[in-house]
C-alpha positions in Angstrom: -8.7 22.2 5.4 -9.3 23.0 1.7 -9.0 19.8 -0.7 -9.5 21.8 -3.7 -6.7 20.4 -5.5 -3.8 22.9 -7.0 -3.5 23.5 -10.7 0.1 21.9 -10.9 -2.1 18.2 -9.4 -5.5 19.1 -11.3 -3.2 19.0 -14.2 -1.5 16.0 -13.3 -5.0 14.2 -12.3 -6.3 14.9 -15.7 -3.1 13.5 -17.6 -3.1 10.3 -15.6 -6.8 9.9 -16.4 -6.0 10.7 -20.2 -3.2 8.0 -20.0 -5.3 5.6 -18.7 -8.2 5.9 -21.5 -5.5 5.7 -23.6 -2.6 3.1 -22.4 -4.3 1.0 -19.2 -7.9 0.2 -20.0 -7.2 -0.8 -23.7 -4.5 -2.9 -22.2 -5.5 -4.0 -19.1 -6.2 -7.7 -19.5 -2.9 -8.2 -21.5 -0.7 -6.3 -18.8 -2.6 -8.4 -16.2 -1.6 -11.6 -18.3 2.2 -10.6 -19.3 3.0 -10.0 -15.6 2.0 -13.6 -14.9 4.3 -15.0 -17.7 6.5 -12.9 -18.0 8.2 -11.5 -14.7 10.8 -13.9 -13.6 14.4 -13.5 -11.9 15.9 -11.0 -13.9 13.1 -10.0 -15.2 11.1 -7.0 -12.7 8.4 -6.1 -15.9 6.5 -7.4 -19.0 7.7 -6.3 -22.7 4.5 -4.7 -22.6 4.1 -3.4 -19.2 8.1 -1.6 -20.1 6.6 -0.1 -22.9 3.4 1.5 -21.1 6.0 3.1 -18.8 8.6 4.4 -20.9 5.4 6.3 -22.1 4.7 7.7 -18.8 8.0 8.4 -17.9 8.3 10.5 -21.0 5.2 12.4 -20.2 6.6 13.3 -16.7 3.8 11.0 -15.2 6.5 9.1 -12.7 7.7 8.8 -9.2 4.5 11.2 -8.1 4.3 9.5 -4.8 7.8 11.1 -3.7 7.2 13.8 -1.4 10.7 14.7 -1.4 11.6 17.3 -4.4 15.1 15.7 -4.9 13.2 12.5 -6.2 9.7 13.5 -7.0 7.3 16.1 -7.7 7.4 17.2 -3.8 3.5 16.8 -3.8 1.7 16.6 -0.3 0.6 13.5 0.9 -3.1 14.4 0.3 -2.3 16.2 -2.9 -0.5 12.5 -4.1 -3.9 10.6 -2.7 -5.9 12.7 -5.5 -3.8 11.3 -7.8 -3.3 7.8 -6.2 -7.1 7.2 -6.2 -7.1 7.6 -10.5 -4.2 5.2 -10.2 -6.6 2.7 -8.1 -9.2 2.0 -11.1 -6.5 -0.7 -12.2 -4.6 -1.4 -9.0 -2.8 -4.1 -11.1 -1.7 -2.2 -13.9 -1.9 1.5 -13.4 0.7 2.0 -10.4 3.4 -0.2 -12.0 2.9 1.8 -15.0 3.6 5.0 -12.8 6.1 3.8 -11.0 3.9 3.9 -7.8 3.5 0.7 -6.7 3.9 -0.9 -3.6 5.8 -2.1 -2.1 8.5 -0.2 -4.3 7.0 2.9 -3.4 7.6 2.3 0.4 11.2 0.7 0.0 11.8 4.1 -2.1 10.8 6.5 0.9 12.9 4.5 3.5 15.8 4.6 1.2 15.8 8.5 0.2 14.9 8.7 4.2 17.0 6.8 6.2 19.5 5.6 3.1 23.3 6.1 3.1 24.5 7.8 -0.1 26.1 4.8 -0.7 22.8 3.1 -0.2 20.9 5.4 -2.5 23.1 5.6 -5.6 23.1 1.6 -5.2 19.3 1.0 -4.9 17.3 4.2 -4.8 18.2 5.3 -8.1 17.7 2.5 -9.9 14.0 2.1 -8.2 13.4 5.4 -9.2 14.3 5.2 -12.4 12.2 2.0 -13.0 15.1 -0.4 -13.8 14.7 -2.6 -11.0 11.9 -3.7 -8.2 12.3 -4.6 -4.8 10.5 -6.7 -2.3 10.0 -5.9 1.7 10.3 -9.1 3.9 9.0 -8.4 7.6 6.0 -11.1 8.3 7.0 -14.7 9.5 4.7 -17.7 9.2 5.6 -19.4 12.5 4.5 -16.0 14.7 1.5 -13.5 14.4 2.2 -10.9 11.7 0.1 -8.2 13.3 2.8 -8.2 16.0 6.2 -7.5 15.1 7.7 -7.4 18.6 7.3 -11.7 18.2 9.6 -11.7 15.0 12.3 -14.6 15.4 14.5 -13.7 11.9 17.8 -12.9 13.1 20.9 -11.1 11.7 24.4 -11.5 13.9 27.2 -9.2 13.6 30.4 -11.1 12.2 33.0 -8.8 11.8 32.2 -6.5 8.6 29.4 -8.7 7.6 25.5 -9.5 8.6 24.4 -13.1 9.0 21.0 -13.3 8.4 18.8 -16.5 9.1 15.0 -16.6 9.3 12.1 -17.7 7.4 9.8 -14.9 6.1 6.5 -14.8 3.9 4.2 -12.6 2.2 7.1 -10.5 1.0 5.4 -9.0 -1.9 7.3 -8.4 -5.5 9.8 -10.8 -4.7 10.0 -12.2 -7.9 12.1 -10.4 -10.3 13.1 -7.6 -7.6 16.8 -6.9 -7.4 16.7 -5.8 -3.9 14.8 -7.3 -0.4 14.5 -4.9 2.6 14.3 -7.3 5.4 13.4 -6.4 9.4 15.4 -9.0 11.2 16.3 -9.0 15.0 19.7 -7.7 15.7 19.9 -7.6 19.6 17.1 -10.2 21.0 17.7 -8.9 24.4 16.7 -5.1 23.9 13.4 -3.6 24.4 10.6 -5.2 22.0 10.5 -2.4 20.1 14.5 -2.1 20.2 14.8 -5.6 19.0 14.9 -5.2 15.2 16.8 -3.6 12.2 16.3 -3.0 9.1 18.9 -4.7 6.3 19.7 -4.1 2.2 19.4 -7.9 0.8 20.4 -8.1 -3.0 18.2 -10.8 -4.1 21.1 -12.6 -5.6 23.2 -13.1 -2.4 23.7 -16.9 -1.7 21.6 -18.1 1.4 18.8 -15.7 0.2 16.4 -18.5 -0.9 12.9 -18.0 -2.8 11.1 -20.7 -2.0 8.0 -20.3 -3.7 4.9 -18.0 -4.5 2.0 -17.9 -2.5 -1.0 -18.9 -4.1 -3.6 -16.5 -2.8 -7.0 -16.8 -3.8 -6.0 -19.2 -6.6 -3.1 -17.0 -8.3 0.7 -17.5 -7.4 1.9 -15.4 -10.7 3.5 -11.9 -11.6 5.7 -10.4 -8.6 4.4 -12.5 -6.4 3.6 -12.7 -2.2 6.3 -15.2 -1.7 8.0 -17.3 0.8 11.7 -16.7 1.5 14.3 -18.6 3.7 17.5 -17.0 4.6 19.9 -19.4 5.6 23.7 -18.0 6.5 22.8 -15.2 4.1 25.8 -12.7 4.6 25.6 -9.3 3.6 28.2 -6.0 4.5 27.6 -4.5 7.3 27.3 -1.2 5.7 24.0 -2.9 4.5 22.2 -1.8 7.6 19.7 0.7 6.5 19.6 3.3 9.0 20.7 2.5 12.7 20.8 -0.2 14.5 17.5 -0.9 16.5 15.7 1.2 14.8 13.8 -1.4 12.6 10.1 -0.7 14.2 11.0 3.4 13.8 11.9 3.2 10.3 8.9 0.5 9.6 6.2 3.2 10.7 8.0 5.8 8.4 7.3 3.5 6.1 3.7 2.1 6.7 2.3 5.6 7.6 2.1 6.9 3.6 1.8 3.5 2.7 -1.7 2.8 4.3 -2.6 6.2 2.8 -1.7 5.0 -0.6 -3.7 1.5 0.0 -6.8 3.5 1.1 -6.6 6.0 -1.7 -6.2 3.5 -4.2 -9.1 1.3 -2.8 -11.3 4.5 -3.0 -10.4 4.7 -6.7 -11.1 0.5 -7.0 -15.0 1.7 -5.5 -15.5 4.7 -7.8 -14.8 2.6 -11.0 -17.3 -0.2 -9.5 -19.9 2.5 -8.9 -19.3 3.7 -12.7 -20.2 0.3 -13.9 -22.9 -0.7 -11.4 -24.8 2.6 -12.4 -24.5 2.3 -16.1 -25.4 -1.8 -15.5 -28.7 -0.1 -13.7 -29.3 1.9 -16.2 -29.3 0.0 -19.4 -30.3 -3.9 -18.0 -34.0 -4.4 -18.0 -36.0 -7.1 -15.9 -39.2 -7.1 -14.5 -41.1 -4.1 -16.7 -37.7 -1.8 -16.7 -34.4 -1.0 -16.4 -32.8 -2.0 -12.9 -32.2 0.9 -11.6 -35.8 1.7 -11.2 -36.0 -0.9 -8.6 -35.7 0.1 -4.9 -33.0 -2.4 -3.8 -30.7 -1.2 -6.6 -31.4 1.9 -5.6 -30.5 1.5 -2.2 -27.2 -0.1 -3.4 -26.1 2.7 -5.3 -27.2 5.5 -2.6 -25.2 3.8 0.3 -22.6 3.3 -1.8 -22.1 7.2 -3.1 -22.4 7.8 0.8 -19.8 5.0 1.7 -17.1 6.3 -1.1 -17.7 9.8 -0.4 -17.2 9.4 3.3 -13.8 7.5 2.9 -12.3 10.0 0.5 -12.7 12.6 3.2 -11.8 10.6 6.4 -8.9 9.4 4.1 -7.8 13.2 2.9 -8.1 14.3 6.4 -5.6 11.8 7.9 -3.2 12.2 5.0 -3.4 16.4 6.1 -2.7 15.4 9.6 0.2 13.9 8.3 1.3 16.9 6.2 0.7 19.6 9.0 1.6 17.4 12.4 3.4 14.4 11.4 3.0 10.9 11.0 2.9 10.7 14.6 -0.2 12.7 15.4 -1.8 11.1 12.3 -1.7 7.7 13.9 -5.5 7.5 15.2 -6.8 9.0 11.9 -4.8 6.3 9.7 -5.3 3.2 11.8 -9.5 4.7 11.1 -9.3 5.0 7.6 -7.3 1.6 7.1 -10.4 -0.2 8.7 -13.1 2.3 6.7 -11.6 1.9 3.1 -10.7 -1.5 3.3 -14.4 -2.8 4.3 -15.8 -0.2 2.2 -14.5 -1.1 -0.9 -15.4 -4.8 -0.5 -18.3 -3.6 0.3 -19.0 -1.6 -2.7 -17.5 -4.1 -4.8 -20.4 -6.3 -3.6 -22.9 -4.7 -4.3 -21.8 -4.1 -8.2 -20.9 -7.6 -8.5 -24.8 -8.2 -7.4 -26.1 -5.7 -9.6 -24.2 -7.4 -12.7 -25.6 -10.8 -11.8 -23.7 -13.9 -13.3 -21.6 -11.4 -15.2 -20.5 -10.0 -12.3 -18.5 -13.0 -10.6 -16.9 -14.0 -14.5 -13.9 -12.4 -15.8 -15.6 -11.1 -18.6 -15.8 -7.7 -16.5 -13.0 -6.4 -14.0 -15.2 -6.7 -10.9 -14.3 -10.2 -9.8 -10.3 -9.5 -10.5 -11.0 -6.1 -8.6 -13.0 -8.0 -5.7 -9.8 -10.4 -5.8 -7.3 -7.8 -5.2 -8.8 -5.7 -2.8 -9.6 -8.4 -0.3 -6.2 -8.5 1.1 -6.4 -4.6 2.4 -8.3 -6.0 5.3 -5.1 -8.1 6.1 -2.0 -6.0 4.4 0.0 -3.3 6.8 -2.2 -4.5 9.8 -5.7 -6.3 10.2 -9.1 -4.7 10.8 -9.2 -6.1 14.5 -5.8 -4.6 15.2 -6.2 -1.1 14.1 -9.4 -1.2 16.1 -8.0 -2.6 19.0 -5.1 0.3 18.7 -8.0 3.1 18.0 -10.1 1.9 21.2 -7.2 1.8 23.8 -5.8 5.2 22.6 -9.5 6.3 23.3 -9.4 4.7 26.4 -5.9 6.3 27.4 -6.9 9.6 26.2 -10.0 9.6 28.6 -8.0 8.0 31.6 -5.7 11.1 31.3 -8.4 13.4 31.4 -10.0 11.8 34.8 -6.8 11.3 36.2 -6.1 15.3 35.3 -9.5 16.4 36.4 -9.0 14.8 39.8 -5.9 16.5 40.5 -7.3 20.1 39.2 -4.7 20.1 36.5 -7.1 19.6 33.1 -6.3 21.5 30.3 -8.4 22.3 28.2 -11.4 22.1 29.7 -13.3 20.6 26.7 -11.6 17.9 25.0 -10.6 18.6 21.5 -12.2 17.4 18.6 -10.4 15.5 15.8 -8.9 18.7 13.7 
């Protein structure tokens, strides 16, 4: 493993940082306020963000997440991770500016990988060009979101159409989206992991009812985290994404890169908080000297530096594993980073807020907004507890199989391989 960026990636990173200095940070508050005030059905982006996006597109800082060279620069997952980290310094504004925001990134990836030519032309191309937005509907309020085998929303085939009925929520980005990719049960009697399929649903389809944007930690504006009811919602049979019964497989194709992106953005958020904490500690005077001379503050800074660097290396390793051995081989590492990065960013933000004192609780600095935004990461794409459970089960199974092989005299290799 060698995580030194190529000249192409290093150049892109510098250009992203310059763009953020010039276009994102000076307008960050205005962009966030405009997202709340202007996004609505038929309005995917506010005016101020449209202008920023046009500049980013003109400068070639666009669709950098797409590994397929037909649709993007073709960077490896770990290479994009380095760029994604810098976007995470302003997680509400920067990813949107570069057309690299969730859930559009995941939706574009699965449309590119599993979509028909017609689906790519109808939905992928406008998303890649930045003319539309999309949302993804999987979680349901009546069943545990961490166990998708319990999904209840149904799609029944009726001639040349699918008829969808069901209740979804936390469909992020539904306000202002043109397309919803819904994971619904198409064969309730099949194996638990073969019951569901993905179906593309235009949001102007009769029976697609956006009930509300759910208030999350006091915020319900912008693209939203939405509750949706499908009530006799009819779409053409051709809107099936990929093969029937492949919903779980497609979801995993979507979630693997998405978890890398979330974790790298969390690292960027933590780096910004770290920088703010250090500046505050150097400048703020109390009890006879700068805060940075106080041992407790030094401990916060040292712990944050170690934790950020550990999380970055583990995340880049998971991305490298995906690139070299595939998504399935990287599952253990992806589960690990999902827990590590999500907890790390909250710890670093909490320390930075503490060093800023009462100021850190206000919206006069970005810290409080970053804390509110980042707390979801311990739940989004699977809660900590589920990822820990999966990690433990795989470890237990690995050692059980080795014990069985040793008893049978077929153990190979003799010594258990390490992570790499």
